[in-house]
C-alpha positions in Angstrom: 16.0 12.7 2.3 15.6 10.6 5.5 17.8 10.3 8.5 18.1 7.2 10.7 17.9 8.1 14.4 17.3 6.0 17.5 15.0 6.5 20.5 15.0 4.6 23.7 12.0 2.4 24.5 11.3 -0.3 27.1 12.0 -3.9 26.0 8.4 -4.8 26.8 7.2 -2.2 24.2 9.2 -3.6 21.3 7.1 -4.9 18.4 7.9 -7.4 15.6 9.6 -5.7 12.7 11.1 -3.0 14.9 14.8 -2.4 14.2 17.1 -2.1 17.2 20.6 -0.8 17.7 22.4 -3.1 20.2 25.7 -1.4 20.2 27.0 -1.0 23.8 23.9 -2.7 25.2 24.7 -4.8 28.3 22.2 -7.5 27.4 22.2 -7.6 23.6 25.6 -6.4 22.4 26.8 -8.6 19.5 30.1 -7.4 18.0 29.9 -10.2 15.4 26.6 -9.1 14.0 26.5 -8.6 10.2 24.1 -5.6 10.3 23.9 -2.4 12.2 20.3 -2.8 13.2 18.7 -6.1 14.4 15.2 -6.7 13.1 12.8 -8.1 15.8 11.0 -11.3 14.6 9.1 -11.8 17.8 9.0 -11.0 21.5 8.4 -13.4 24.4 7.4 -12.1 27.8 8.0 -14.2 30.9 8.6 -14.0 34.7 11.7 -14.9 36.5 11.0 -18.0 38.6 13.0 -16.8 41.6 12.3 -13.0 41.8 9.0 -12.9 40.0 10.2 -9.9 37.9 9.0 -9.6 34.3 11.5 -10.3 31.6 11.5 -10.2 27.8 13.2 -12.3 25.2 13.7 -10.5 21.9 14.1 -12.9 19.0 15.9 -11.1 16.2 17.7 -11.9 12.9 20.9 -11.5 14.9 20.0 -13.9 17.8 17.8 -14.0 20.8 18.4 -11.8 23.9 16.9 -11.9 27.4 16.5 -8.8 29.5 14.4 -7.2 32.2 11.1 -5.8 30.8 12.0 -2.3 31.9 15.4 -2.4 30.1 15.8 0.4 27.6 16.8 -0.5 24.1 17.4 1.8 21.1 14.8 1.6 18.4 15.5 2.9 14.9 13.3 5.8 13.8 13.4 7.6 10.5 13.0 11.4 10.3 
């Protein structure tokens, strides 16, 4: 029997096919999402043109979300 859990990782460390829990996330929360976990299709890294800070856009099956690279997201893990 497997149990679905989540662990926090930085947005810059997310890989395609990772499943993320966006509930209560300030950058990604989508209360209209059809599925509990969003599957990452690709990640785009970029720098803010004003501050020069690194940012990440996560493109998922539930939409695309922009956030600072050091923002923590919840990744699904199976134990």
